[in-house]
C-alpha positions in Angstrom: 0.0 0.0 0.0 2.8 2.4 0.8 4.4 1.7 -2.6 1.2 2.3 -4.4 0.6 5.5 -2.5 4.1 6.7 -3.4 3.5 6.0 -7.1 0.3 8.0 -7.0 2.0 11.0 -5.4 4.9 10.9 -7.8 2.9 10.4 -10.9 5.0 10.3 -14.1 4.6 8.4 -17.4 7.8 6.4 -16.9 6.7 5.2 -13.4 3.4 3.9 -14.8 5.2 2.3 -17.8 7.6 0.5 -15.4 4.8 -0.5 -13.0 2.7 -1.9 -15.9 5.7 -3.8 -17.4 6.5 -5.4 -14.0 3.0 -6.5 -13.4 2.6 -7.9 -17.0 2.7 -11.6 -17.4 3.0 -11.5 -21.2 5.8 -13.8 -22.3 8.8 -12.3 -24.1 11.8 -13.8 -25.8 14.9 -14.4 -23.7 18.3 -13.1 -23.1 20.4 -12.5 -19.9 20.6 -9.0 -18.5 23.8 -7.2 -19.5 25.0 -6.2 -16.0 28.0 -8.2 -15.0 28.1 -10.2 -11.8 31.0 -10.2 -9.3 33.1 -13.3 -9.3 34.9 -14.5 -6.2 37.0 -17.0 -8.3 40.6 -16.3 -7.5 39.6 -12.9 -6.1 38.7 -11.4 -9.4 35.7 -9.0 -9.5 34.1 -8.2 -12.8 33.0 -4.5 -13.0 31.3 -2.2 -15.5 32.9 1.1 -14.5 33.7 1.8 -18.2 30.2 0.8 -19.3 31.5 -2.7 -20.3 32.3 -5.9 -18.5 35.9 -6.4 -17.5 38.0 -7.5 -14.6 38.7 -4.8 -12.1 42.5 -5.5 -12.7 42.1 -4.4 -16.3 40.5 -1.0 -15.5 43.2 1.7 -16.0 42.2 4.1 -13.3 41.8 4.0 -9.5 38.7 1.9 -8.6 37.8 0.0 -5.5 35.0 -2.6 -5.6 33.3 -4.2 -2.6 31.8 -7.4 -3.8 28.7 -9.1 -2.3 30.9 -11.3 0.0 32.8 -8.2 1.4 29.5 -6.4 2.0 28.1 -9.3 4.0 31.4 -9.9 5.9 31.4 -6.3 7.1 27.7 -6.0 8.0 27.1 -3.3 5.4 23.6 -2.0 5.5 23.9 1.8 4.9 26.1 4.5 3.5 28.1 5.0 6.7 28.9 1.3 6.7 30.5 1.1 3.3 32.0 4.6 3.3 34.4 3.5 6.1 35.7 0.7 3.8 36.5 3.2 1.0 39.5 5.4 2.0 39.2 7.8 -0.9 35.6 8.7 0.2 34.9 11.2 3.0 31.6 12.8 4.0 29.9 15.0 6.5 26.4 14.4 7.7 23.5 15.6 9.9 22.1 12.1 10.1 20.5 9.3 7.9 19.9 10.5 4.3 21.7 13.9 5.0 25.2 13.1 3.9 27.5 15.0 1.4 30.0 12.6 -0.3 33.5 13.6 -1.4 36.4 11.9 -3.1 40.1 12.6 -2.7 39.7 15.7 -0.6 37.7 17.6 -3.2 35.6 19.1 -0.4 34.9 22.7 0.6 32.0 22.0 3.0 29.8 24.3 0.8 26.6 22.4 1.6 27.4 21.7 5.2 24.5 23.9 6.3 22.0 22.0 4.1 21.5 25.0 1.8 20.1 23.2 -1.3 20.1 26.5 -3.3 23.9 26.2 -3.2 26.2 24.2 -5.5 25.6 20.7 -6.8 27.4 17.8 -5.0 31.0 17.1 -6.1 30.4 13.3 -6.3 27.7 11.3 -8.0 25.9 8.2 -6.8 24.5 5.7 -9.4 22.2 2.7 -9.0 23.1 0.4 -11.9 22.9 2.7 -15.0 20.9 5.6 -13.4 22.2 8.6 -11.4 20.6 8.9 -8.0 22.3 12.1 -6.8 20.0 15.1 -6.5 20.6 18.8 -5.8 20.6 18.2 -2.0 22.8 15.0 -2.2 21.9 11.4 -2.5 19.5 9.3 -0.4 20.8 6.5 1.8 19.9 3.4 -0.1 19.7 0.3 2.1 22.3 -2.2 1.0 20.8 -5.6 0.5 20.8 -8.2 -2.3 23.5 -6.1 -3.8 26.1 -7.4 -6.3 28.8 -4.8 -5.4 29.7 -1.2 -4.7 32.2 0.5 -7.1 34.1 3.6 -6.1 35.6 5.4 -9.0 38.1 8.0 -7.8 38.7 11.2 -9.6 36.8 12.8 -12.5 36.0 10.3 -15.2 36.1 12.9 -17.9 33.8 11.2 -20.5 31.4 8.5 -19.5 30.0 10.2 -16.3 29.1 13.9 -16.1 26.4 14.8 -13.7 27.8 15.7 -10.3 31.0 13.6 -11.0 33.5 16.4 -10.4 35.6 14.4 -7.9 34.4 10.8 -8.3 31.5 8.4 -8.7 29.9 5.7 -6.5 28.0 2.9 -8.3 25.7 0.6 -6.5 25.2 -2.5 -8.6 22.1 -4.6 -7.8 21.6 -8.3 -8.4 19.6 -8.9 -11.5 16.7 -11.3 -12.4 17.9 -14.7 -13.5 15.9 -17.1 -15.7 18.2 -20.1 -15.0 17.1 -20.7 -11.4 14.7 -20.1 -8.5 16.4 -18.9 -5.3 15.3 -17.1 -2.2 16.6 -16.3 1.2 16.3 -14.2 4.4 18.4 -12.6 7.0 17.4 -11.7 10.6 19.7 -9.5 12.7 19.4 -8.3 16.2 21.6 -5.5 17.6 22.2 -3.6 20.8 24.4 -0.7 21.6 26.8 -1.3 24.5 28.1 0.9 27.3 25.7 3.7 28.3 23.2 3.3 25.4 21.9 -0.2 25.9 19.3 0.2 23.2 18.3 -2.5 20.9 17.3 -2.8 17.2 17.2 -5.2 14.4 16.7 -5.9 10.7 14.5 -8.3 8.7 15.5 -8.8 5.1 14.4 -11.2 2.4 14.7 -11.8 -1.4 13.6 -14.1 -4.0 14.3 -14.8 -7.7 11.8 -16.8 -9.8 11.7 -17.5 -13.6 8.2 -16.7 -14.8 8.9 -18.4 -18.1 11.9 -19.4 -20.2 12.3 -15.7 -21.2 11.1 -13.7 -18.1 12.4 -13.6 -14.5 11.3 -11.6 -11.5 13.5 -10.6 -8.6 12.4 -8.7 -5.5 13.7 -7.9 -2.1 12.3 -6.2 1.0 13.5 -5.1 4.4 12.5 -3.5 7.7 15.1 -2.0 10.0 14.9 -0.4 13.4 18.0 1.2 14.9 17.9 1.9 18.6 19.2 5.3 19.6 22.5 6.2 21.3 22.2 9.9 21.9 20.2 11.2 24.9 18.3 14.5 25.4 19.2 15.4 29.0 17.6 18.0 31.3 18.7 21.6 30.7 17.6 25.2 31.0 18.6 28.5 29.5 17.8 32.1 30.0 17.5 34.5 27.0 18.7 38.1 27.1 16.4 40.2 24.9 17.2 43.7 23.9 14.4 46.2 24.7 13.9 49.8 23.7 14.3 51.9 26.8 12.2 54.8 25.4 15.2 57.2 25.5 16.9 56.3 22.2 18.7 53.4 23.8 18.2 49.8 24.7 18.4 47.6 27.8 18.7 43.9 28.3 15.7 42.0 29.7 16.0 38.4 30.9 13.5 35.7 30.0 13.7 32.3 31.6 14.8 30.0 32.7 13.3 27.9 30.0 13.6 24.1 30.5 13.4 21.2 28.1 11.7 18.8 30.6 8.9 17.9 28.1 11.5 16.5 25.6 14.0 14.8 27.8 14.5 11.2 26.7 17.2 8.6 26.8 18.5 7.3 23.4 16.0 9.4 21.6 17.6 9.2 18.1 15.9 6.0 16.9 15.1 5.4 13.3 12.9 3.1 11.3 13.5 2.3 7.6 11.7 0.0 5.3 11.4 -0.5 1.6 12.1 -2.8 -1.2 13.2 -3.3 -4.8 11.7 -5.2 -7.7 12.9 -5.9 -11.2 11.9 -7.9 -14.3 14.4 -9.4 -16.7 12.7 -9.7 -20.1 14.4 -11.2 -23.1 12.7 -9.6 -26.0 14.5 -11.7 -28.6 17.9 -13.3 -29.1 19.6 -9.8 -29.1 17.4 -7.5 -27.0 16.8 -7.4 -23.2 14.6 -5.1 -21.1 15.0 -4.7 -17.4 12.4 -2.5 -15.7 13.0 -1.9 -12.0 11.6 0.1 -9.1 13.0 0.9 -5.7 10.9 2.3 -2.8 12.2 3.4 0.6 10.8 5.2 3.6 12.6 6.4 6.7 11.3 7.9 10.0 13.7 9.1 12.6 13.5 11.0 15.9 16.1 13.0 17.8 19.4 14.2 16.4 22.5 12.3 15.3 24.8 15.0 16.5 25.8 15.5 20.1 27.0 18.5 22.1 30.4 17.7 23.6 30.0 20.5 26.1 26.9 18.9 27.5 28.3 15.4 27.8 29.2 12.2 25.9 26.5 11.4 23.4 24.2 14.0 25.0 22.3 17.1 23.9 19.9 19.6 25.4 17.1 20.2 22.9 14.1 22.4 23.7 11.8 21.5 20.8 10.7 18.2 19.1 13.3 16.7 16.7 12.1 14.4 13.9 12.5 13.7 10.2 10.9 11.7 7.4 12.5 10.7 4.0 10.4 8.9 1.4 11.5 8.2 -2.2 10.9 6.1 -5.3 13.3 5.4 -8.1 11.9 3.9 -11.3 14.4 2.6 -13.9 14.3 1.0 -17.3 17.3 -0.4 -19.1 17.2 -1.8 -22.6 20.2 -3.6 -24.0 20.6 -5.0 -27.5 22.5 -5.1 -30.7 22.4 -3.3 -34.0 24.6 -5.5 -36.2 27.7 -6.2 -34.1 27.4 -3.0 -32.0 25.9 -3.0 -28.5 23.1 -0.5 -27.8 22.1 0.5 -24.3 19.2 2.8 -23.2 18.9 3.7 -19.5 16.1 5.9 -18.2 15.1 6.8 -14.7 12.6 8.9 -12.8 13.2 9.8 -9.1 10.8 11.4 -6.6 11.8 12.2 -3.1 10.0 14.0 -0.2 11.9 15.0 2.9 10.6 16.7 6.1 12.9 17.8 8.8 11.9 19.4 12.2 14.6 20.4 14.6 15.5 22.6 17.5 16.7 26.0 16.4 17.0 27.7 19.8 20.7 28.1 19.5 20.0 30.6 16.8 17.7 32.4 19.1 20.4 32.6 21.7 22.7 34.2 19.2 20.2 36.6 17.7 17.9 37.6 20.6 19.8 41.0 20.7 19.4 41.9 17.1 16.5 43.6 15.3 14.1 42.6 14.0 14.3 39.4 16.1 14.0 41.1 19.6 11.1 43.2 18.5 9.1 40.1 17.9 9.4 38.6 21.3 7.1 41.0 23.2 3.4 40.8 23.6 1.2 43.9 23.4 1.0 44.1 27.2 4.8 44.2 27.4 5.3 40.7 28.6 7.9 38.5 26.8 7.0 35.6 24.5 9.1 32.5 24.9 11.5 33.1 22.0 12.6 29.4 21.6 12.8 28.9 17.8 12.1 25.8 15.7 13.0 25.0 12.1 11.0 22.9 9.6 12.5 22.2 6.2 10.6 20.4 3.5 12.0 19.4 0.1 10.3 17.8 -2.9 12.9 16.5 -5.3 12.5 15.1 -8.8 15.0 13.8 -11.2 14.5 12.6 -14.8 17.5 11.2 -16.7 18.0 9.3 -20.0 21.1 8.0 -21.7 21.5 6.3 -25.1 24.9 4.9 -26.0 26.5 2.7 -28.7 29.5 0.5 -28.2 31.6 -1.3 -30.8 32.3 -5.0 -30.4 34.9 -6.1 -27.8 38.0 -8.1 -28.5 39.3 -6.1 -31.5 42.2 -3.7 -31.7 39.9 -0.7 -31.2 36.9 0.0 -29.1 34.5 2.9 -29.3 31.6 4.1 -27.0 29.4 7.1 -27.9 26.2 8.4 -26.6 23.8 11.1 -25.5 22.7 12.1 -22.0 19.8 14.2 -20.7 19.0 15.1 -17.1 16.5 17.4 -15.4 16.3 17.7 -11.7 14.3 20.0 -9.5 14.0 20.9 -5.8 11.0 22.7 -4.3 12.3 24.1 -1.0 10.1 25.1 1.9 11.8 26.3 5.0 10.1 27.8 8.0 11.9 29.4 11.0 9.3 30.1 13.6 8.5 30.9 17.2 5.2 29.3 18.4 2.7 32.0 19.3 4.6 34.8 17.5 1.6 35.9 15.3 -0.7 36.1 18.4 1.4 38.7 20.1 0.3 41.3 17.7 3.9 42.7 17.8 5.6 39.9 15.9 7.0 40.6 12.4 5.7 37.5 10.7 6.1 36.6 7.1 2.9 36.8 5.0 1.7 33.7 3.2 4.3 31.5 5.1 3.6 29.5 8.2 1.6 31.6 10.8 4.5 32.1 13.3 7.3 32.4 10.8 9.9 35.1 11.5 11.9 34.0 8.4 10.9 31.7 5.6 12.2 30.3 2.3 10.0 29.3 -0.7 12.4 28.5 -3.6 12.0 26.5 -6.8 15.2 25.2 -8.4 15.6 23.4 -11.7 18.9 22.1 -13.0 19.2 20.8 -16.6 22.1 18.9 -18.2 22.5 17.9 -21.9 25.6 16.1 -23.1 27.1 14.1 -25.9 30.2 11.9 -25.4 32.7 9.8 -27.3 35.2 7.5 -25.7 37.6 5.3 -27.7 40.6 3.1 -27.2 43.2 1.7 -29.6 45.9 -1.0 -29.1 49.1 0.5 -30.3 50.7 -2.9 -29.5 49.1 -6.1 -28.1 50.1 -4.8 -24.6 50.0 -1.0 -25.1 46.7 0.8 -25.3 45.8 4.4 -25.7 42.3 5.7 -24.6 40.8 9.1 -25.2 37.4 10.7 -24.7 35.5 13.9 -24.7 32.2 15.0 -23.3 30.5 18.2 -24.5 27.6 19.5 -22.4 25.2 22.4 -21.9 23.8 23.2 -18.5 20.8 25.5 -17.7 20.1 26.2 -14.1 17.2 28.3 -12.8 16.4 29.6 -9.3 13.3 31.6 -8.3 11.4 32.4 -5.1 11.6 34.2 -1.8 13.9 33.9 1.2 13.8 36.5 4.0 11.9 38.5 6.6 8.6 40.1 6.4 10.3 43.5 6.0 11.8 42.2 2.7 8.3 42.1 1.2 7.9 45.8 1.9 10.5 46.8 -0.7 8.7 46.9 -4.0 12.0 47.5 -5.9 13.4 44.1 -4.8 10.4 41.9 -4.5 7.9 41.4 -7.4 4.4 40.0 -7.0 4.2 36.2 -7.1 1.5 34.1 -8.7 2.3 31.3 -6.2 -0.2 31.7 -3.3 2.3 30.2 -0.9 5.1 32.7 -1.7 5.2 36.2 -0.2 6.6 37.7 -3.3 9.2 36.9 -6.0 12.6 38.1 -4.6 14.7 36.5 -7.3 14.1 34.7 -10.6 17.2 34.0 -12.7 18.5 31.4 -15.1 22.2 30.8 -16.0 23.3 28.8 -19.0 26.8 27.4 -19.5 28.5 25.0 -21.9 31.9 23.3 -22.0 33.7 20.0 -22.3 35.5 17.5 -20.2 38.0 15.1 -21.5 40.4 12.3 -20.7 43.6 10.7 -22.1 45.0 7.4 -20.8 48.0 5.2 -21.7 48.1 1.6 -20.4 51.0 -0.8 -20.6 50.4 -4.4 -19.7 54.0 -5.5 -19.1 52.9 -8.9 -17.7 49.7 -10.9 -18.2 48.7 -10.0 -14.6 50.4 -6.6 -14.2 50.0 -3.2 -15.8 51.0 0.4 -15.3 48.9 3.4 -16.6 48.9 7.2 -16.8 45.7 9.2 -16.9 44.8 12.8 -17.5 41.1 13.6 -16.9 39.0 16.6 -16.2 35.8 17.4 -14.3 33.3 20.2 -14.3 30.6 21.5 -12.0 28.2 24.2 -13.2 27.8 27.5 -11.5 24.6 28.9 -10.3 22.5 31.7 -8.8 22.6 33.1 -5.3 19.3 33.8 -3.5 20.5 36.9 -1.7 19.6 40.0 -3.7 22.7 41.8 -5.1 25.1 38.8 -4.7 26.7 37.8 -8.0 26.2 34.4 -9.5 29.0 31.9 -8.8 31.1 30.5 -11.6 31.7 26.8 -12.6 34.5 25.1 -10.9 36.8 22.6 -12.8 39.2 19.8 -11.8 42.3 18.6 -13.7 43.4 15.1 -12.5 46.8 13.6 -13.3 47.2 10.0 -12.2 49.7 7.2 -12.5 49.0 3.7 -11.2 50.1 0.1 -10.9 47.9 -3.0 -10.8 49.4 -6.4 -10.4 48.7 -9.9 -9.2 51.6 -12.0 -8.0 52.5 -15.4 -6.7 49.9 -17.2 -8.8 47.3 -14.5 -7.9 47.8 -15.0 -4.2 48.7 -11.3 -3.8 46.7 -8.5 -5.5 48.2 -5.0 -5.3 46.8 -1.8 -6.7 48.5 1.6 -6.2 47.8 5.1 -7.7 49.4 8.4 -7.2 47.5 11.6 -8.2 47.7 15.3 -8.5 44.6 17.5 -8.9 44.2 21.1 -9.8 40.8 22.4 -8.5 40.0 25.9 -10.0 37.3 28.3 -8.8 36.3 25.9 -6.0 32.7 26.7 -4.9 32.2 27.5 -1.2 29.2 28.5 0.9 29.6 31.5 3.3 27.6 34.3 4.8 28.5 38.0 5.1 28.0 40.7 7.7 24.4 41.9 7.7 23.2 38.8 5.8 21.2 37.5 8.8 22.7 34.0 8.3 21.8 33.6 4.6 24.4 31.5 2.9 25.7 32.5 -0.5 28.1 30.5 -2.8 31.4 32.0 -3.9 34.4 30.9 -5.9 37.1 30.6 -3.2 40.2 30.3 -5.5 42.4 27.4 -6.6 43.5 24.3 -4.6 46.1 21.7 -5.3 45.5 18.1 -4.1 48.1 15.4 -4.1 48.1 12.0 -2.7 48.4 8.2 -3.0 45.8 5.5 -2.6 45.9 1.7 -2.9 44.5 -1.6 -1.8 45.8 -5.2 -1.5 44.5 -8.7 -0.9 46.8 -11.6 0.3 45.6 -15.2 0.4 47.8 -17.3 2.6 46.1 -20.7 3.0 43.1 -20.4 5.4 43.9 -16.7 6.1 43.0 -13.8 3.9 44.5 -10.4 4.6 43.1 -7.3 2.9 43.4 -3.6 3.3 43.2 -0.2 1.6 44.3 3.3 2.4 44.5 6.9 1.1 46.9 9.8 1.9 45.7 13.2 0.7 47.4 16.6 1.0 44.8 19.3 -0.1 45.6 23.0 0.2 44.6 26.4 -1.2 47.3 27.9 -3.5 45.5 31.2 -3.9 43.9 33.3 -1.2 40.2 33.6 -0.7 39.1 37.2 -0.2 36.8 38.2 2.7 33.1 38.8 2.0 31.9 42.4 2.3 28.6 43.5 3.8 27.3 43.8 0.2 27.5 40.1 -0.1 30.3 40.0 -2.7 34.1 39.3 -2.2 36.2 42.3 -1.3 39.8 41.9 -2.5 40.9 45.5 -2.0 43.1 44.7 1.0 45.7 42.1 0.2 46.6 41.7 3.8 43.0 40.6 4.8 41.8 37.2 3.6 39.1 34.7 4.6 41.5 31.8 3.9 45.1 32.3 3.0 47.5 30.4 0.8 48.3 27.0 2.3 45.0 26.6 4.1 44.0 22.9 4.2 40.8 21.9 2.6 38.2 20.7 5.2 36.4 17.3 5.8 39.0 14.9 4.2 41.4 13.3 6.6 45.0 13.3 5.5 45.1 9.6 6.1 42.3 7.0 6.0 42.8 3.3 5.9 41.6 -0.1 7.0 43.0 -3.6 7.2 41.3 -7.0 8.0 42.3 -10.6 8.5 39.8 -13.4 7.9 40.5 -17.0 9.1 38.5 -19.9 7.6 38.4 -23.2 9.4 36.3 -26.4 9.7 33.7 -26.3 12.4 32.5 -29.9 12.6 30.4 -30.3 9.5 30.2 -26.5 9.1 32.5 -23.9 7.5 33.6 -21.6 10.2 35.4 -18.2 10.1 36.7 -15.5 12.4 37.5 -11.9 11.2 39.1 -8.8 12.7 39.1 -5.4 11.0 41.0 -2.3 12.1 40.2 1.2 10.6 42.0 4.5 11.3 41.6 8.0 10.0 43.4 11.2 11.0 41.7 14.4 12.2 40.1 17.0 9.9 39.6 20.7 9.6 35.9 21.6 9.9 35.7 24.7 7.7 37.8 26.2 4.9 37.7 29.8 6.1 39.8 30.8 9.1 37.2 32.5 11.3 34.7 29.6 11.0 37.5 27.0 11.4 38.7 28.6 14.6 35.2 28.8 16.0 34.5 25.1 15.4 38.0 23.6 15.9 39.2 20.4 14.3 38.3 16.8 14.8 40.8 14.3 16.2 42.0 11.1 14.6 40.6 7.8 15.8 41.0 4.0 15.4 38.2 1.4 15.5 38.3 -2.4 15.8 35.5 -4.8 14.6 35.3 -8.5 15.3 33.0 -11.2 13.8 32.8 -15.0 14.1 30.4 -17.4 12.5 29.8 -20.5 10.4 27.8 -21.9 7.6 25.7 -25.0 8.2 24.3 -26.2 4.9 21.6 -23.6 3.8 22.0 -21.7 7.1 24.7 -19.4 8.5 25.0 -17.8 11.9 27.2 -14.8 12.8 28.0 -12.9 15.9 29.7 -9.5 15.5 31.1 -6.6 17.6 31.6 -3.3 15.9 33.7 -0.5 17.4 34.7 -3.0 20.0 36.5 -0.5 22.3 33.8 2.2 21.9 36.0 4.7 20.3 34.3 8.1 20.1 35.4 9.0 16.5 34.0 12.3 15.2 33.4 12.5 11.5 32.4 16.2 11.3 31.5 19.2 13.4 28.3 20.9 12.3 26.2 23.9 13.3 22.4 24.6 12.8 23.2 27.9 11.2 26.4 29.7 10.0 29.3 29.2 12.5 29.8 33.0 13.0 26.3 33.0 14.6 26.0 29.4 16.0 29.6 28.4 16.3 29.4 28.3 20.1 26.7 25.6 19.8 28.5 23.3 17.3 27.7 19.6 17.5 29.7 16.5 16.6 28.6 13.8 14.2 30.0 10.5 15.7 30.7 7.1 14.3 28.4 4.4 15.8 29.3 3.5 19.4 30.0 0.0 20.4 27.4 -2.4 19.0 26.8 -6.1 19.4 24.9 -8.1 16.9 23.7 -11.6 16.0 22.7 -12.6 12.5 20.9 -15.7 11.1 20.8 -16.2 7.4 19.3 -18.8 5.1 19.7 -19.4 1.3 17.7 -21.8 -0.8 
């Protein structure tokens, strides 16, 4: 019923087409779906990173793949779980479904405040052939019945364009199979240790069934409940409100203490997630295959996933309700076939997502209760003070429509060519309300017309980003073991931003705010479109000096379009570009017992986009081009099989710094470079978010356990500390995170069709901090910064069955 409801809300012809196709029982002619499957044979994984099937050891750029076995062995269920296994990937987050993903240190923290009218993400997330990334980032797809996760580091230059400035994550699902019937389930129980002692669990199941010799159906579903580990503890606060003293001056008036007794709760950040995936594999004839698929996921969470280190370990003091919901549907259709000897692939997708976030915003009140027009609003007509505790509610409705058509020449010859066309349109309807309950009833409050009743500030913004591209990628064997590859992608982007964001007083200025036809919008404060075009390219040379060893050199470029700032008078921000220079080695030695992949890279990031506020902007974020940064580093991974023991590991070292100074922002809202001695961030400033080192290593021992196959595994991960903000003032206010090390243990066995596993994650309850975040800009809310932690110590028991 929930799935049907979601389809009705997100009505689109492609969704109805897919739903109808999946429910159809009309026989079709048969062929296997084109997506490659991972193979555990001799440790080789087959990937499709270059839009064709090949061993990961033959891909001439840095790629790390987590196969189905690795995902299961590390209890991967969500983005946080697999991100810790990918050293080139870093992220910052406010909680489930609110993560920004970065590769190789290409991070400015521009969207750390959740301003979806800012720049597009620097990294793309794909599900099979379809991009899932939206303007506000990517949803957190539950990982189950998944073939593998592919992490493509660096700009790919040709085959991927949308939001792929720094890298691309690909989630490859398991496909319908006409050759067999199979099904299975997994039941997991978990509990957090130490002070949390809250329980949760997951129910998961899948099945694959041939409907005929030519049609197969595969579906999976899950329900997950995570117990909380952050507590809202008792607290009180007193507001100091500035009042007119009647003699051309002001005086401070106290209000309080205000307590949070109504909202105190232990382990209050629980979350429930459920959903599923369904796909048909239809062989239309001996050369053509269609694979319609649909994914639905819904998430409900309470509390906050960030804690206040000044209050206590895994504790906060929130004075309003905290909750969020995230519901989305992704419909996909892939058609694969042949025209003569050439492969033809069409991939189309339609995505709809609704998010609703309600959170405590009282720290903003504390910082602003002495500034007009805020303090004016906090008095009733009789002179008494209204409780100024402020709340925030943000709602976004995202859509994304993408289509790609490409042609590939036959494999196995001396040359290979892939060419295609790509189209994408994505939108975000942004509703944000900043309100004080009872504000309108005071008769003195400066509320915003047409927005929520008690709003003191509101945002009603419509954003549409479009991307049109054509690409060609070709390779030629200069010699049997020496190959040159080159490609180019030409694109046109057209991005629009319209709406209102501000105070009630803004609507009183007829020169800056035009009448709006939207009954929910106070007026039209901005309505602009920016169009850009350009190209990205790549050049690669690969030398396979042994059958199982090669070296390569790659030059590739990336591009992210500029956009429009919602604050009146602030200039649009320019596109930023990335030049990537990479050399690497891939080798398998000792009869494939040891696999070793190493890559060194140097990246030149020009006009990097960065979000910041300026004096007098009342916390409104604008996006600027902060200069040029150079990023250099090395990354690699290895696997060693020594009899019953398998050792594996990966790591990345990144040195990312500004090489030009970032000018301060003037009260006008635009950069002011008139004083060379004053900068917002100087030459040599480290880029934020990405740790200099991040790595992991694991050892897995397999042994007979009676009639069962037993195993034991230990994994160790470490990452260094990070800078929280690019600019100096904000970085000093928030401080930096510290490095941390985690240890995970698991033990289990397989008994025929069944397997049992016990695991202990973060065994020593290390309090690793991934990012430091604020509810509003750090210059206002920096004193109330909160930490996003890794999961605390967690015990788990899992039972699985496969038939």
